[in-house]
C-alpha positions, -999 to +999 in steps of 0.1 A: +543+326+208+560+353+182+523+353+156+508+365+194+532+389+200+531+402+170+494+406+173+495+426+204+522+452+186+498+460+158+467+460+183+486+492+202+499+503+170+460+507+156+449+516+190+471+542+191+440+573+195+423+554+226+461+556+248+477+590+237+457+609+264+459+584+287+487+589+311+479+561+336+504+528+339+469+507+341+452+519+314+480+542+293+509+547+277+537+540+305+522+506+300+526+504+266+560+520+267+573+493+289+560+462+272+576+474+237+607+485+259+614+447+270+598+434+239+634+455+226+654+444+244+647+403+239+643+417+199+681+432+203+660+459+186+680+498+193+645+514+176+622+496+193+639+511+220+645+542+215+608+546+203+595+529+240+617+552+251+603+590+237+572+573+239+568+573+279+593+607+281+559+623+259+537+611+291+561+618+320+567+661+312+529+661+303+524+643+338+550+667+357+530+690+365+510+681+391+485+702+400+450+690+391+469+659+389+458+623+397+485+607+420+481+570+428+502+547+412+479+528+393+457+563+380+483+588+379+513+603+388+528+577+410+531+552+383+537+577+356+575+586+382+581+550+393+586+539+356+608+569+355+626+557+381+630+523+367+641+534+329+668+553+352+678+520+371+675+509+332+701+538+328+681+546+295+668+578+309+686+604+325+675+624+366+667+654+372+675+651+409+654+690+416+627+674+402+625+639+418+635+658+451+603+684+447+581+651+437+590+631+467+586+656+493+545+660+474+545+621+473+557+627+520+529+647+525+503+632+505+510+598+525+499+616+555+465+625+546+462+587+533+474+578+567+446+598+579+423+583+557+435+549+564+443+543+529+470+517+529+459+505+486+489+493+466+473+511+434+457+540+454+475+548+487+507+542+508+515+511+497+518+524+463+537+554+467+559+523+498+565+505+457+575+536+443+603+547+467+619+507+465+624+517+431+633+550+438+662+541+465+668+508+445+703+515+440+713+539+470+709+533+511+689+560+515+661+540+528+642+570+551+612+571+528+612+532+531+609+535+568+582+569+572+564+539+545+566+519+576+560+538+602+524+553+586+514+515+581+518+506+612+498+534+626+465+520+610+476+479+618+457+461+643+466+431+660+464+410+695+499+382+708+492+360+680+480+380+649+481+412+629+458+427+605+446+456+588+411+465+584+401+476+549+420+503+530+396+535+527+404+542+493+372+533+481+339+554+484+316+540+511+295+525+490+323+500+482+337+499+514+324+466+540+333+476+577+350+455+596+363+436+568+397+427+564+409+423+521+434+394+515+438+404+475+476+416+466+458+446+448+441+461+473+444+439+506+470+432+534+498+406+511+508+437+496+514+457+534+534+423+543+549+423+508+560+450+512+575+454+549+599+424+538+614+448+512+618+469+533+632+441+561+655+435+533+672+470+525+674+488+559+704+480+584+684+490+618+683+461+638+660+470+663+633+485+635+643+451+619+635+430+643+602+447+647+591+447+611+605+406+610+574+403+641+551+421+624+553+402+594+555+369+612+523+378+635+505+391+595+516+355+581+503+333+614+471+354+604+471+340+573+477+306+582+445+312+605+426+319+579+440+286+553+431+266+586+401+274+591+388+271+546+365+251+536+387+240+507+366+245+476+382+246+448+400+273+469+422+279+501+412+317+504+390+343+501+385+372+484+374+390+525+368+383+559+339+399+572+338+401+611+376+380+612+363+352+610+331+347+576+345+343+542+331+368+519+340+359+479+344+323+482+356+306+463+385+334+452+398+335+417+425+322+399+442+356+393+472+388+403+443+412+422+434+384+442+430+343+451+453+316+466+485+327+441+492+357+447+493+349+486+511+318+482+540+338+454+541+370+486+548+341+514+571+322+493+586+353+488+584+368+525+601+335+536+630+339+511+636+374+520+633+370+559+648+333+551+622+319+581+617+278+566+586+279+581+570+306+558+591+287+527+572+256+539+538+272+539+546+293+511+554+257+496+523+240+506+499+269+488+516+267+456+508+228+457+470+235+461+472+260+438+491+241+406+460+212+411+438+238+400+433+248+366+400+251+341+392+219+335+391+206+371+366+232+394+364+271+392+383+296+385+371+330+379+390+340+346+372+355+318+400+368+296+439+369+297+454+403+311+474+402+342+447+416+366+421+394+370+429+367+337+453+345+327+485+369+318+486+377+357+486+340+362+517+331+341+536+361+356+533+347+390+539+313+379+569+322+362+584+345+394+573+312+412+597+292+390+624+319+392+626+308+425+638+280+422+615+256+446+636+224+431+608+195+440+586+218+422+604+230+386+587+203+369+553+211+375+554+249+371+571+241+339+542+223+334+519+243+346+533+273+327+534+256+292+491+249+305+488+282+309+500+298+280+481+271+259+448+287+275+459+324+267+456+315+231+430+292+233+409+323+249+424+348+224+405+322+196+376+317+219+370+356+224+380+367+188+410+384+195+426+402+226+399+414+239+398+418+282+369+422+303+354+449+314+324+454+343+303+485+336+293+493+369+263+513+350+248+485+331+256+458+355+276+436+328+309+428+318+319+439+288+348+432+259+371+459+250+407+465+237+425+478+261+463+491+251+475+489+289+495+473+314+468+461+338+439+452+320+454+451+281+476+440+254+503+456+270+501+433+301+492+403+280+527+407+259+547+410+288+533+381+308+550+361+274+585+375+272+607+359+295+604+369+329+642+362+353+657+387+335+634+416+339+624+435+371+596+451+366+571+428+380+581+450+414+553+470+402+534+443+410+546+431+444+561+405+426 
């Protein structure tokens, strides 16, 4: 893997002009900084660590004035400030208390506006703010912001006596939003909400609220189990979305981080661990067994490139995180699967003729191959996927 990591470093250096003014976590400087930081940690390279922090601080101070800035998690100030908090918790950046307090107050007001438009989205809405506050208060007992986030999301959930769900987030324009639809992707759908609920549950001490959140999670997982029970089981268990609560849309779903069986399986398994619930754990293990039977040769995967979002890097990261949970009966299969997908990543580099990722051009209605230096759809994310995961906690930004 050393050769591919070196190629990624070279690509980042040669394309600096393409990201020097991009402050988004998804495509810009923060993702590049995160990769270089963890590469420096792995190599014991203090110079590279310092360079990565300096690179980030340039983007942070340039993005600290919130006026006319994008605010979203993957596209704007929330993501930049998440990384600021991450580096504070890593002990490599000093905290500006006054700035953080001002930013947090601003984000709370933004969350209320998102709630009023029913925008729960991880990438563009309330869940992204929840991920930020998890990092912000990782090392203290202050959970008021997390409890507030739960209250907002609870305010526009739907439920009956058995199930809990959310209709499609209003993060998108009406042209992209399908009415009466439930999104099952981690990037834009209800699995990320349930995952956030479980993380909030593990942090708070209010027993009455914990019981309420646990009940919500259980009903949400029951809904996902109901979906799985009604699946045609052709290539995948879950669709991308459900229309009118029972019609599969976007089926079969791909393998990747954004949508599909693999991220749902991880989220369910992780929720089982946090809630210490054997039934949830067993449901997650069953889904993982199904996912491990899928590869490029045996059926549909939807893979077009190597990126985290919808490519092989996302698969590798999730499999490494699952392996970190240490499920004894799946240990060997996970080891083999990680090796297989790492080899497929290298093959894809050869097949594409370089470190290209696939970008869907809505105007041309076609996929274009581009060089993206960033985290979610670019080479920094690919590099992070190839580094050891068990020692690093950056994957919380992906709800992993």
